[in-house]
C-alpha positions in Angstrom: -48.8 282.9 10.7 -47.0 282.0 13.9 -50.3 281.1 15.5 -51.1 278.8 12.6 -47.8 276.9 12.9 -48.1 276.7 16.7 -51.5 275.2 16.4 -50.3 272.9 13.7 -47.3 271.7 15.7 -49.5 271.2 18.8 -52.0 269.2 16.8 -49.3 267.1 15.2 -47.7 266.3 18.6 -51.1 265.3 19.9 -51.6 262.9 16.9 -48.1 261.5 17.2 -48.5 261.0 21.0 -51.8 259.3 20.4 -50.1 256.9 17.9 -47.2 256.0 20.1 -47.0 252.4 20.9 -46.9 251.6 24.6 -45.4 248.1 25.2 -47.8 245.7 26.8 -46.3 244.8 30.2 -47.9 241.3 29.8 -46.6 240.5 26.4 -43.2 239.4 25.4 -41.5 238.1 22.3 -39.7 234.8 23.1 -36.4 234.0 21.4 -38.3 231.3 19.4 -40.3 234.0 17.7 -43.5 233.3 19.6 -45.4 236.1 21.3 -46.6 235.1 24.8 -49.3 237.2 26.6 -50.0 236.6 30.3 -51.2 238.6 33.2 -48.6 240.0 35.7 -49.5 237.4 38.4 -51.2 234.0 38.5 -54.1 233.4 40.8 -53.2 231.1 43.7 -55.6 228.5 45.0 -55.1 226.2 48.0 -56.3 222.8 49.2 -55.8 221.7 52.8 -54.4 218.3 53.7 -55.1 218.1 57.4 -54.7 214.3 57.4 -51.0 214.8 56.5 -50.2 217.8 58.7 -52.0 220.6 60.4 -50.6 223.3 58.0 -50.2 221.1 54.9 -51.5 222.6 51.7 -51.3 221.9 48.0 -51.4 224.9 45.8 -52.4 225.6 42.2 -51.0 228.7 40.5 -53.3 229.4 37.5 -53.4 232.0 34.8 -54.5 232.5 31.2 -51.9 232.5 28.4 -52.1 233.5 24.8 -49.5 232.0 22.5 -49.3 233.9 19.2 -47.3 231.9 16.6 -47.1 234.1 13.4 -50.8 235.2 13.8 -52.2 231.9 15.0 -53.5 232.5 18.6 -54.0 229.6 21.0 -55.2 230.0 24.5 -54.4 228.0 27.6 -54.9 227.9 31.3 -51.4 227.5 32.8 -51.3 225.5 36.0 -48.3 225.1 38.3 -48.8 222.6 41.2 -46.9 223.1 44.4 -47.0 221.8 48.0 -45.9 222.7 51.4 -45.1 219.0 52.1 -42.4 216.6 51.0 -44.6 213.7 49.7 -41.7 211.3 49.7 -40.8 212.1 53.3 -44.4 211.6 54.6 -45.1 208.7 52.4 -48.0 210.2 50.5 -47.5 209.4 46.8 -48.2 212.0 44.2 -50.9 210.9 41.7 -50.7 213.3 38.7 -53.6 215.6 37.8 -55.5 214.5 34.7 -58.4 216.9 34.6 -59.3 220.4 35.6 -63.0 220.9 36.4 -64.5 224.4 37.0 -68.0 225.0 38.1 -68.6 228.5 36.6 -71.9 229.8 38.0 -72.7 226.2 38.7 -72.1 225.2 35.0 -69.2 222.6 34.6 -66.3 223.3 32.4 -64.0 220.4 32.0 -60.4 220.6 30.7 -57.9 217.8 30.0 -54.6 218.8 31.5 -51.2 217.9 29.9 -47.6 218.7 30.9 -46.6 222.2 29.9 -43.8 221.4 27.4 -42.8 224.3 25.2 -39.7 225.8 23.7 -40.3 229.0 25.5 -37.4 230.6 27.3 -39.3 231.2 30.5 -42.7 230.2 31.9 -45.5 232.7 31.6 -45.9 233.0 35.4 -43.7 232.7 38.4 -44.6 230.4 41.3 -43.5 231.3 44.8 -43.5 227.7 46.2 -41.6 224.5 45.2 -43.3 223.1 42.0 -43.8 219.5 41.4 -45.7 219.7 38.1 -46.5 222.4 35.5 -49.5 221.7 33.3 -51.6 223.3 30.5 -55.3 223.1 29.7 -56.2 224.3 26.2 -59.1 226.8 26.5 -61.0 229.2 24.3 -61.0 233.0 24.9 -64.8 232.7 25.5 -64.1 230.2 28.3 -61.5 232.5 29.9 -64.0 235.5 29.7 -66.8 233.3 31.3 -64.5 232.4 34.1 -63.4 236.0 34.7 -67.0 237.4 34.7 -68.6 234.6 36.8 -70.3 235.4 40.1 -68.9 232.0 41.5 -66.2 229.7 40.4 -65.3 226.4 42.0 -62.0 224.8 41.1 -61.4 221.1 41.2 -58.4 218.9 40.2 -59.1 215.3 39.4 -56.1 213.0 39.6 -55.3 209.8 37.7 -57.1 207.7 40.4 -60.3 209.8 39.9 -59.9 211.4 43.3 -61.2 215.0 43.3 -59.7 217.8 45.3 -61.4 221.2 45.6 -59.2 224.3 45.7 -60.1 227.6 47.4 -58.9 231.1 46.5 -55.6 231.9 48.4 -54.4 235.1 46.6 -55.5 237.0 43.6 -58.9 237.1 41.8 -60.2 235.4 38.8 -62.0 238.6 37.9 -58.5 240.0 37.1 -58.8 238.0 33.9 -61.5 240.3 32.5 -60.4 241.8 29.3 -57.6 239.3 28.8 -55.8 239.7 26.6 -55.8 243.4 26.2 -55.6 244.4 22.6 -54.5 247.6 20.8 -56.6 248.7 17.8 -53.8 247.3 15.5 -54.1 243.9 17.2 -57.8 243.8 16.6 -57.6 244.6 12.9 -58.1 241.5 10.8 -54.9 239.8 9.8 -55.1 238.6 6.2 -55.0 234.8 5.8 -52.3 233.2 3.6 -54.0 229.8 3.4 -55.1 228.8 0.0 
């Protein structure tokens, strides 16, 4: 009888351990009631500006974001634009970005970019350089996965004057986006719709 109870308790603790919920490190519930899913770090891309100064660079911090508002999931590419130069000091005016163009395995993906304006407590990613603009490009999960699984990705920002700047990988890897967002079996289960 003791053997039976021992085996039963061992099996029960195995089942309970298997059902325990591990918090997703990349998911947080904002005070507004919105769940934000992001990766631990943004990918950093750089564009050299040798005409301004030898070490002058513009940076783009970019990462995928899922916004879950009561079961409605929207996906974005979050972009934070930073620079090593003081544009006012050197007299180079900043012309805001209007479009993100990615060549994903030589196939263009175009995204309109808009200012990242949300009621979220904190941004989904942290930038390690002075930021002059934070933007969002609405995307689909399919687009995010295509970017993550591509052999080659070229990143271009087009500004309001139609000038195109190509950015090169500085730190991180777009392949880190594979599997974004990670889901537990409970998340994958279909959520009933309350629309009538």
